[in-house]
C-alpha positions, 0 to 999 in steps of 0.5 A: 497461500497460493491462488490462481486467477485468469488474465482478461483480454485487456490484460487485467488480473483480479487479486483474490479477496483473501489477499486483498484483505490480508494486505489491506488493498483498497480500490485505487491502491497501486501495486508494483509488478516486478520481474525477478529470476523466480517469476513475477512478484507483485507488491503493494506500493507504499508512500513514505512519511506523509509525503504530499500531505496538506494542512491549512497554512495557518496550522501551527508548527506543533500541530503540523508535527503532531499530524505528521507523526500520527500519519507516519505511525499509521503508515508504518503500522499498515506497511508492517501488517502488509509484510508480516506474513510475506 
């Protein structure tokens, strides 16, 4: 898929709706702009294994592990959907 957009005077570019939906890009998500020999590549920045996740201090260790595993699975599934067709 190839789409074109214009750069604004502020240097901003709009990501086409079809691509935002395909790669599950939401407001506030970060993208990484990479300069390659083939040109500019833009990729969604992903976080790893629930880094920065907070749970109440009195949460039992088993529950913490359960929460961490569920979040890790959601992140893996989301990341995999992002790269399936790239």
